[in-house]
Every structure is written in C-alpha cells, then in structure tokens.
C-alpha positions in Angstrom: -75.2 9.5 -36.2 -75.1 11.3 -39.5 -73.5 14.7 -39.3 -73.7 17.7 -41.6 -70.3 18.7 -42.9 -71.1 20.9 -45.9 -72.5 24.3 -46.2 -72.3 27.0 -48.9 -69.4 28.5 -47.0 -67.3 25.5 -46.1 -66.8 21.8 -46.5 -64.9 19.0 -44.8 -63.6 16.4 -47.1 -62.0 13.0 -46.5 -62.5 9.3 -46.3 -59.3 8.2 -44.5 -59.6 6.3 -41.2 -58.0 9.3 -39.5 -60.6 11.8 -40.6 -63.4 9.3 -40.2 -62.4 9.1 -36.5 -62.6 12.9 -36.3 -66.1 12.8 -37.9 -67.2 10.2 -35.4 -66.1 12.3 -32.4 -67.8 15.4 -34.0 -71.0 13.3 -34.3 -70.9 12.2 -30.7 -69.8 15.5 -29.2 -71.9 18.0 -31.2 -75.1 17.4 -29.2 -73.5 18.0 -25.8 -72.7 21.2 -24.0 -69.2 20.2 -23.0 -66.2 22.2 -24.0 -64.1 20.8 -26.8 -60.4 21.4 -27.3 -59.2 20.9 -30.9 -55.5 20.1 -31.4 -53.8 20.3 -34.7 -51.1 21.9 -36.7 -51.7 25.2 -38.5 -53.8 24.7 -41.7 -55.4 21.4 -40.7 -58.9 22.9 -40.5 -59.5 23.5 -36.8 -62.1 26.2 -37.4 -64.0 24.0 -39.9 -64.3 21.3 -37.3 -65.5 23.9 -34.7 -68.1 25.0 -37.2 -69.2 21.4 -37.8 -69.6 20.9 -34.0 -71.8 24.1 -33.9 -73.7 23.2 -37.1 -74.7 19.7 -35.7 -75.6 21.0 -32.3 -78.9 22.3 -30.8 -77.4 25.8 -31.1 -77.0 25.6 -34.9 -79.5 28.4 -35.6 -77.8 30.7 -33.1 -74.5 32.7 -33.6 -71.1 31.1 -34.2 -68.4 33.6 -33.2 -64.8 32.9 -34.0 -61.9 34.8 -32.3 -58.2 34.2 -33.0 -56.4 34.9 -29.8 -53.1 35.2 -31.5 -54.3 37.7 -34.1 -55.6 40.3 -31.7 -53.1 42.4 -29.7 -53.2 41.4 -26.0 -54.2 44.9 -24.9 -57.2 44.8 -27.2 -58.3 41.2 -26.7 -60.1 41.9 -23.4 -62.4 44.5 -24.9 -62.9 42.3 -28.0 -64.1 39.4 -25.9 -65.9 41.1 -23.0 -66.9 44.6 -24.5 -66.8 47.8 -22.5 -69.1 50.6 -21.2 -69.1 54.1 -22.5 -66.5 56.2 -20.7 -64.7 53.3 -19.2 -61.4 54.4 -20.7 -60.1 57.1 -23.1 -61.6 56.6 -26.5 -64.6 54.6 -25.2 -67.2 57.0 -26.6 -69.9 54.4 -26.9 -70.8 51.1 -25.2 -69.5 48.1 -27.1 -70.8 44.6 -26.9 -68.1 41.9 -26.8 -67.8 38.8 -28.8 -68.9 36.5 -26.0 -72.0 38.5 -25.5 -72.7 38.4 -29.3 -72.3 34.6 -29.1 -75.1 34.3 -26.5 -77.2 31.1 -26.9 -74.7 30.1 -29.6 -71.0 29.0 -29.8 -67.8 30.9 -29.3 -64.7 29.5 -30.9 -61.4 30.6 -29.3 -58.6 29.7 -31.7 -55.0 29.6 -30.6 -56.1 29.6 -26.9 -52.5 29.0 -25.9 -51.7 32.6 -26.8 -54.3 34.1 -24.4 -52.6 36.2 -21.8 -52.8 35.0 -18.2 -55.0 37.8 -17.0 -57.7 36.9 -19.5 -57.3 33.2 -18.7 -58.6 34.1 -15.2 -61.6 35.9 -16.7 -62.4 33.0 -19.1 -62.2 30.6 -16.1 -64.9 32.7 -14.4 -67.1 32.7 -17.5 -66.9 28.9 -17.6 -67.7 28.6 -13.9 -70.3 31.3 -13.4 -71.7 31.7 -16.9 -71.6 35.4 -16.8 -69.3 38.2 -18.0 -68.3 41.7 -16.9 -67.9 44.4 -19.5 -64.9 46.7 -18.9 -66.0 49.6 -16.7 -69.2 47.9 -15.6 -70.2 46.9 -12.1 -73.0 44.7 -13.3 -72.5 41.1 -14.4 -74.3 39.9 -17.6 -75.5 36.2 -17.7 -74.7 34.4 -20.9 -75.4 31.0 -22.3 -72.6 29.9 -24.6 -70.8 26.8 -25.6 -67.0 27.2 -25.7 -64.8 25.5 -28.3 -61.1 26.1 -28.3 -58.2 25.2 -30.5 -54.4 25.2 -30.4 -51.3 24.0 -32.2 -49.3 24.3 -29.0 -48.4 21.7 -26.4 -50.4 23.1 -23.5 -49.0 20.7 -21.0 -45.6 22.3 -21.7 -47.2 25.7 -21.4 -48.5 24.7 -18.0 -45.1 23.6 -16.9 -43.6 26.8 -18.1 -46.3 28.9 -16.3 -47.8 30.3 -19.5 -51.2 28.5 -19.2 -53.4 27.9 -16.2 -53.8 24.2 -15.3 -57.3 24.7 -13.9 -58.4 26.4 -17.1 -56.8 23.6 -19.1 -58.9 21.0 -17.4 -62.1 23.1 -17.9 -61.4 23.4 -21.6 -60.0 19.9 -22.3 -63.2 17.9 -21.4 -63.4 16.6 -25.0 -60.0 16.6 -26.7 -60.2 16.2 -30.5 -56.9 15.7 -32.5 -56.8 16.7 -36.1 -54.2 14.8 -38.1 -51.8 16.6 -40.3 -52.3 16.1 -44.1 -49.1 13.9 -44.3 -50.8 11.4 -42.0 -54.0 11.1 -44.1 -52.4 10.9 -47.6 -55.4 9.0 -49.1 -57.4 12.2 -48.7 -55.0 14.3 -50.8 -56.5 13.4 -54.2 -60.0 14.1 -52.9 -58.9 17.5 -51.5 -56.9 18.4 -54.6 -59.8 17.6 -56.9 -62.1 19.7 -54.7 -59.8 22.7 -54.8 -59.2 22.2 -58.5 -63.0 22.5 -59.2 -63.1 25.6 -57.0 -60.1 27.2 -58.8 -61.3 26.2 -62.3 -64.6 28.0 -62.0 -66.3 28.4 -65.3 -63.3 29.7 -67.2 -61.2 26.5 -67.5 -61.3 22.8 -66.9 -57.7 21.8 -65.9 -57.0 18.3 -64.6 -54.1 16.8 -62.6 -52.2 13.9 -64.2 -51.7 10.7 -62.2 -47.9 11.3 -62.0 -48.4 14.9 -60.7 -51.1 13.7 -58.2 -48.8 11.1 -56.8 -46.1 13.7 -56.3 -48.6 15.7 -54.3 -49.5 12.6 -52.3 -45.9 12.0 -51.4 -45.1 15.6 -50.4 -45.1 16.4 -46.7 -47.4 19.5 -46.8 -46.0 21.4 -43.8 -48.8 24.0 -44.3 -51.4 21.2 -44.5 -54.8 21.7 -46.2 -54.4 25.5 -46.4 -51.1 25.0 -48.3 -52.6 22.4 -50.6 -55.6 24.8 -51.5 -53.2 27.7 -52.2 -50.9 25.4 -54.2 -53.7 24.1 -56.5 -55.0 27.6 -57.1 -51.5 28.7 -58.1 -51.0 25.7 -60.4 -54.3 26.4 -62.2 -53.1 29.9 -63.0 -49.5 29.2 -63.9 -49.5 25.7 -65.5 -49.3 25.4 -69.3 -51.9 23.3 -71.1 -55.1 21.7 -69.8 -53.3 19.1 -67.7 -51.1 19.7 -64.7 -48.0 17.5 -64.9 -44.9 17.1 -62.8 -43.1 19.6 -65.0 -45.6 22.3 -63.7 -44.8 21.6 -60.1 -42.2 23.8 -58.3 -38.8 22.5 -57.3 -39.7 22.7 -53.6 -42.2 19.9 -54.2 -40.3 17.9 -56.7 -37.1 18.0 -54.7 -38.7 16.4 -51.7 -40.3 13.4 -53.6 -37.9 10.8 -55.1 -38.7 10.2 -58.8 -39.5 6.5 -58.2 -42.5 7.6 -56.1 -44.0 9.4 -59.0 -45.7 6.2 -60.1 -49.4 6.4 -59.3 -50.4 4.7 -56.1 -52.8 2.3 -57.7 -50.0 0.9 -59.9 -47.7 0.0 -57.0 -48.1 -3.3 -55.1 -49.4 -2.9 -51.6 -48.7 -5.1 -48.6 -51.3 -7.8 -48.0 -53.4 -7.6 -44.9 -54.9 -4.7 -42.9 -52.7 -2.4 -40.7 -53.4 -4.4 -37.5 -52.4 -7.7 -39.2 -49.2 -6.1 -40.6 -48.3 -4.7 -37.2 -48.9 -8.2 -35.6 -46.6 -9.7 -38.2 -43.9 -7.1 -37.6 -44.1 -7.6 -33.8 -43.8 -11.4 -34.2 -40.7 -10.9 -36.3 -39.2 -8.3 -34.0 -40.0 -9.9 -30.6 -39.9 -13.6 -31.2 -37.2 -14.6 -28.7 -37.9 -18.3 -28.0 -37.7 -19.9 -24.6 -34.3 -21.4 -23.6 -34.0 -24.3 -21.3 -33.2 -22.1 -18.4 -36.4 -20.1 -18.9 -37.0 -16.3 -19.4 -38.0 -13.3 -17.4 -41.5 -12.8 -18.9 -42.3 -9.7 -16.8 -39.1 -7.9 -18.0 -39.6 -8.8 -21.6 -43.3 -7.6 -21.5 -42.2 -4.4 -19.7 -39.5 -3.7 -22.2 -41.9 -4.2 -25.1 -44.5 -2.0 -23.4 -41.9 0.7 -22.8 -40.9 0.7 -26.4 -44.5 1.2 -27.6 -45.1 4.0 -25.1 -42.0 5.9 -26.1 -42.8 5.5 -29.8 -46.3 6.9 -29.2 -45.0 9.8 -27.2 -42.3 10.6 -29.8 -44.8 10.4 -32.6 -47.1 12.9 -30.8 -44.4 15.3 -29.6 -44.7 14.0 -26.0 -48.3 15.2 -25.8 -49.8 12.7 -23.4 -53.4 13.3 -24.5 -52.5 12.5 -28.1 -50.3 9.5 -27.2 -53.1 8.1 -25.0 -55.6 8.3 -28.0 -53.0 6.7 -30.3 -52.6 3.8 -27.8 -56.4 3.6 -27.1 -55.7 4.3 -23.4 -57.2 6.7 -20.8 -54.8 9.5 -20.1 -54.7 8.6 -16.4 -53.7 5.0 -17.3 -50.9 6.3 -19.6 -49.6 8.6 -16.9 -49.5 5.7 -14.4 -47.6 3.5 -16.8 -45.1 6.2 -17.5 -44.5 6.6 -13.7 -44.3 2.8 -13.2 -41.8 2.4 -16.1 -39.9 5.6 -15.2 -40.4 7.1 -18.7 -39.6 10.9 -18.9 -39.3 13.4 -21.7 -35.6 13.5 -22.5 -35.9 17.2 -23.6 
C-alpha cells in the first residue's frame, strides 16, 4: 500500500530499514479504526506519524486535533478535552466545545498520554467504551465518532506497576503499538534529513552545503534530541557558519567532542563488513556458541535455554525492559515473550 507522507506542512523522510518498517505499519494501520499507541523518545516525530495515520485514513478530510497532555496544567486539561457548559464553574461565562468534540468524525491525537491524571484516564476509558462525552456541568451525554491515537516516551508498564496509569486503559490504547526508533538507530537517514533541513534553512538567500567530513561527524553523533535537535542544529549552522560550506570547524565542541577524529572519514570511504545483517549475526553466533560435542555428550536443552536467555535479556536491555518493544525486536508475540520470561525466570534487575 502506498502511503502519503508529505504535505505542505510536514514531511517524513527516511530510507533506513527501521523507518521503512514504521511506514509499513502506518500503511496497514491507517485504514482501520483501532487505537494506535506510538512509542518514541522526545523529538523522534511522533506527531508526524500520527498525522500520517490520519492523512492515509478514511477520516483524512475531517479534523485532526492534537493535544499535549504534558503541556496543559492538569486542572485545565479536563475542560480542554471535554469542554464545559455556561455557568458550570466560576469564569465559565460561555459554553465551550472541547477538543474531543471538535475532532468529531476525525482523529484526536493525545501526546504524552502517560502524563494524563488518573481522574481523566477514567473519563477517557468511558469515551473509548461508550463513544460519548460529557461536558463539565452538563447532564446530557454527547455521542462522538473519533479515532484515538496516543503517544508517549514513558514506559507505561512501569507506570502501571507504580499505580500512575490504568491497566485497563493501557490495553484499550495499545491495540496497535508503533515504535519510532531514535535517530542514533537510523543513522543512514541522517544525511537525508540534514539535506532536507539545509534546504529549508537556506531558503532563497543562501545555498550552503555540508562537507563530507562534517556530514560524517553528524552521522556519528548520538543526537539525544533526535530529529528536532538535528533540525535546530542545521538551522543554527546555516546562520553561524563561515563560508558556503559547513565543515567540522563550524561544528560545536559538544558534537566534535563526542565523535573520535578517525570517524570523520566519510562513510562511503570506509570498508564495510560483507554480508547482510542476518548473515553477520549468524556468523557471530557460530563463533560465539560453537562448543563442539565431547565424547560424554552435552546437555542440549540447557545450552539452548542459556542461549535463548542471553538473547531475551539483550533485547530487554536494548529496549529499556519494555516488553512490547522487546517482543517486536525479537519478532515474537508479547504473550509468547512473557511466557518465556516466566519459564526462564528472567526479571528486571532494577
């Protein structure tokens, strides 16, 4: 399925396997009415993916309403989402329509859902179950037809264990989980993104370029702020750099200090390992786990369990012990992963 990823107001750029997998999920999930939970670090483009889901859905011509649950004070969030009737509280001089009502027949995107207070989690659960809302101060329910997409950078499973997030709401929202990789895990997309932001920043007043050496420094930097940080960084370099080409000398110490000088050599000039990632992994496993069979024999079950345990722990550590992400990384169902963890007695050490 071909999906639309560009509009006048936003674009999603990338060709790495990681981002292509995201595009594939967007293409398959966009046409459904199921809730989608987008996971990703700050700055990875969660709202852009939510907009892509809306843009490729049957609701594309209807409203897309975005609400950042962390940016609105908790005592105001309820009225923002559900609206209120005139006279329902001091200062309510007029009736106000809430964001959910504004999104009727369209999509509402609830960013940073992990920051929603428990009392509103109950109300959201009712919206998902009954498909109706209650304005503050009203005794009449209003039916609505909305698709709900949420996003978070938090580990909601931990939030559930700590009593900060409702487990029943989590299962309602997490029907289709979508994991956005951080920029450091999709490095081959950095040159494409940097060139895109460079064209945006250049405008019609200049035509600066980025040298191969400077680009490779950018590729090897960790980008803790992800795509948002890269966009701001490129704009700053266009303004502050001297000359028509941005070189390593134009980059700040923060970036240069993290990347060893030997990695400044452009990627295309460095030899790459032969074989695809799967072949390289198989070679590594053969080297690491070739034990041979002695005359007295081996305990095959124990060796296989030890190997499986190592892979499970590595996947969990790589994903911050978020079971949904680890299951996707291992191409397993979450239920299967949980069963394996119980069987092998694997628990989060923290």
